[in-house]
C-alpha positions as CSV (number, residue, x, y, z in Angstrom):
1,M,98.7,54.3,137.0
2,A,95.2,53.1,137.6
3,K,93.6,54.2,140.9
4,N,92.9,51.5,143.5
5,I,89.3,51.2,144.7
6,N,90.0,53.2,147.8
7,D,91.4,56.1,145.9
8,S,88.6,56.0,143.4
9,I,86.0,56.2,146.1
10,R,87.9,59.0,147.8
11,A,87.8,60.9,144.4
12,A,84.1,60.2,144.1
13,L,83.5,61.7,147.5
14,T,85.4,64.9,146.8
15,E,85.2,65.5,143.1
16,L,82.5,66.0,140.4
17,I,80.9,62.7,139.4
18,S,77.5,61.6,138.1
19,S,75.2,59.3,140.0
20,V,75.5,56.8,137.2
21,D,79.3,56.7,137.5
22,A,79.1,56.6,141.2
23,R,76.7,53.6,141.1
24,G,79.2,51.8,138.8
25,L,82.0,52.5,141.3
26,L,79.7,51.2,144.1
27,A,79.2,47.9,142.2
28,K,83.0,47.5,141.9
29,A,83.5,48.4,145.6
30,N,81.0,45.7,146.6
31,E,82.8,43.2,144.4
32,E,86.1,44.1,146.1
33,R,84.3,43.9,149.5
34,A,83.2,40.3,148.7
35,R,86.8,39.4,147.7
36,L,88.2,40.8,151.0
37,E,85.6,39.0,153.0
38,A,86.6,35.7,151.4
39,A,90.2,36.5,152.0
40,V,89.6,37.4,155.7
41,T,87.8,34.0,156.2
42,A,90.7,32.2,154.5
43,A,93.3,34.1,156.6
44,R,91.5,33.4,159.8
45,R,91.2,29.7,159.0
46,A,95.0,29.6,158.2
47,A,95.9,31.5,161.4
48,L,93.9,29.1,163.6
49,D,95.0,26.0,161.7
50,P,96.2,23.6,164.5
51,L,98.6,22.0,162.0
52,A,100.3,25.3,161.0
53,T,103.7,26.2,162.3
54,Q,104.1,29.1,164.7
55,D,105.7,31.3,162.1
56,A,103.0,30.4,159.6
57,A,100.3,31.1,162.1
58,V,101.8,34.5,163.0
59,A,102.1,35.4,159.3
60,S,98.5,34.4,158.7
61,R,97.4,36.4,161.7
62,Q,99.2,39.5,160.4
63,Q,97.6,39.0,157.0
64,L,94.2,38.6,158.8
65,E,94.7,41.9,160.6
66,R,95.6,43.7,157.4
67,L,92.7,42.2,155.4
68,T,90.3,42.9,158.2
69,F,91.4,46.5,158.3
70,D,91.1,46.8,154.5
71,R,87.6,45.3,154.7
72,D,86.5,47.6,157.5
73,R,87.9,50.6,155.8
74,L,86.2,49.7,152.6
75,D,82.9,49.2,154.5
76,S,83.3,52.8,155.8
77,Q,84.0,54.1,152.3
78,I,81.0,52.2,150.8
79,A,78.7,53.7,153.4
80,A,80.0,57.2,152.5
81,L,79.7,56.4,148.8
82,E,76.0,55.3,149.2
83,R,75.3,58.6,151.0
84,R,77.0,60.5,148.2
85,I,74.9,58.7,145.6
86,S,71.8,59.7,147.4
87,E,72.9,63.3,147.4
88,L,73.8,63.1,143.7
89,V,70.4,61.7,142.8
90,D,68.7,64.5,144.7
91,E,70.9,67.1,143.0
92,E,70.4,65.7,139.6
93,S,66.6,65.5,140.1
94,A,66.6,69.1,141.3
95,A,68.6,70.2,138.3
96,A,66.3,68.3,135.9
97,A,63.3,69.9,137.5
98,E,64.8,73.3,137.2
99,R,65.6,72.7,133.5
100,A,62.0,71.6,132.9
101,Y,60.7,74.6,134.8
102,Q,62.8,77.1,132.8
103,A,61.9,75.3,129.5
104,A,58.2,75.5,130.4
105,K,58.5,79.1,131.4
106,A,60.2,80.0,128.2
107,E,57.5,78.3,126.2
108,R,54.8,80.0,128.3
109,D,56.4,83.4,127.8
110,E,56.7,82.9,124.0
111,L,53.1,81.6,123.8
112,A,51.9,84.5,125.9
113,A,53.6,87.0,123.5
114,T,52.0,85.2,120.6
115,I,48.6,85.4,122.2
116,A,48.9,89.0,123.0
117,D,49.9,89.7,119.4
118,R,47.6,87.5,117.5
119,Y,44.5,86.8,119.6
120,P,42.9,90.2,119.3
121,K,43.4,90.1,115.5
122,L,42.0,86.5,115.3
123,V,38.9,87.5,117.3
124,A,38.3,90.5,115.1
125,E,38.7,88.4,112.0
126,F,36.4,85.7,113.4
127,I,33.7,88.3,114.3
128,D,33.9,89.8,110.9
129,L,33.6,86.4,109.3
130,A,30.7,85.4,111.6
131,R,28.8,88.6,110.7
132,R,29.3,88.0,107.0
133,V,28.1,84.4,107.4
134,R,25.0,85.5,109.3
135,A,24.3,88.3,106.7
136,S,24.7,85.8,103.9
137,D,22.4,83.3,105.6
138,E,19.7,86.0,105.9
139,A,20.1,86.9,102.2
140,L,20.0,83.2,101.2
141,A,16.8,82.7,103.3
142,V,15.1,85.4,101.2
143,V,16.5,84.0,97.9
144,N,15.6,80.4,98.8
145,S,12.1,81.3,99.8
146,G,11.4,82.1,96.2
147,V,12.8,78.9,94.5
148,A,12.1,75.2,94.5
149,S,13.6,73.2,97.3
150,D,16.0,71.4,94.9
151,A,17.4,74.7,93.9
152,W,18.1,76.0,97.4
153,L,21.5,77.4,98.0
154,L,23.4,76.1,101.0
155,G,24.8,78.6,103.5
156,A,28.5,79.4,103.1
157,E,29.4,77.5,106.3
158,A,27.5,74.4,105.3
159,A,29.1,74.5,101.8
160,A,32.6,75.0,103.2
161,R,32.2,72.2,105.8
162,G,30.4,69.7,103.7
163,L,27.2,69.9,105.7
164,D,23.6,69.5,104.5
165,G,20.9,72.2,104.6
166,L,20.2,71.4,108.3
167,H,23.9,71.6,109.2
168,R,24.3,67.9,109.6
169,H,27.1,65.5,108.7
170,R,26.0,62.0,108.0
171,G,22.8,62.7,109.8
172,I,24.5,64.1,112.9
173,A,24.0,67.7,113.8
174,A,27.2,69.7,113.7
175,A,28.0,72.6,116.0
176,R,27.9,75.8,114.0
177,L,30.9,78.1,113.9
178,T,28.7,81.1,114.3
179,E,27.3,79.7,117.6
180,N,30.7,79.7,119.4
181,V,31.3,81.9,122.3
182,I,34.6,83.9,121.9
183,A,36.3,85.4,124.9
184,G,37.7,88.9,124.4
185,F,41.4,89.5,125.0
186,E,40.9,92.0,127.8
187,P,39.5,90.5,131.1
188,S,35.8,91.0,131.1
189,T,32.6,89.4,132.4
190,Q,31.1,89.6,128.9
191,P,32.4,87.6,126.0
192,E,33.6,89.4,122.8
193,Y,31.3,87.3,120.7
194,C,28.2,85.4,122.0
195,P,25.1,84.9,119.7
196,R,23.0,83.9,122.7
197,L,23.6,87.3,124.3
198,G,23.1,89.1,120.9
199,K,26.7,90.1,121.0
200,L,27.8,90.0,117.4
């Protein structure tokens, strides 16, 4: 047997329900409230009809009292349901925020572990690569000084990145990989790699 609107609201106030379902129930409750208001108006008109018989007027008055009670009770339930919806929205928002927090924390923890494992290795690999590039550049400078300009050998970085001999791309100077400042893994006031400080 289907629940009437009063029982449905009572269940919503005492049992688990989502804010979406509660809002749907509120819409139905407001529809029922409008129906009751129209019925109250009609019953009052009938009870006060000067052409109605005494029995008919008494019956209409009794109906008016019942309908008025049903309307007023529903008003009370609607107010309680609105408060419940507000509580549900707050609870759902808090739950969503907690899920987002835990997801972000899990991602942070996983990333932190990856950094701790890989970053020192990557720094060491980059420093080794930068040193090799600089050594190669120095060797190429010596070699190129003894050949015609059209026979110059580009540096390894320029060749790898498609830059010209002045480390430009389409006429625009490109930042050099070997000029980057690389922070060390352990907290320190000095970077692990910084050409400007002569730290190679």
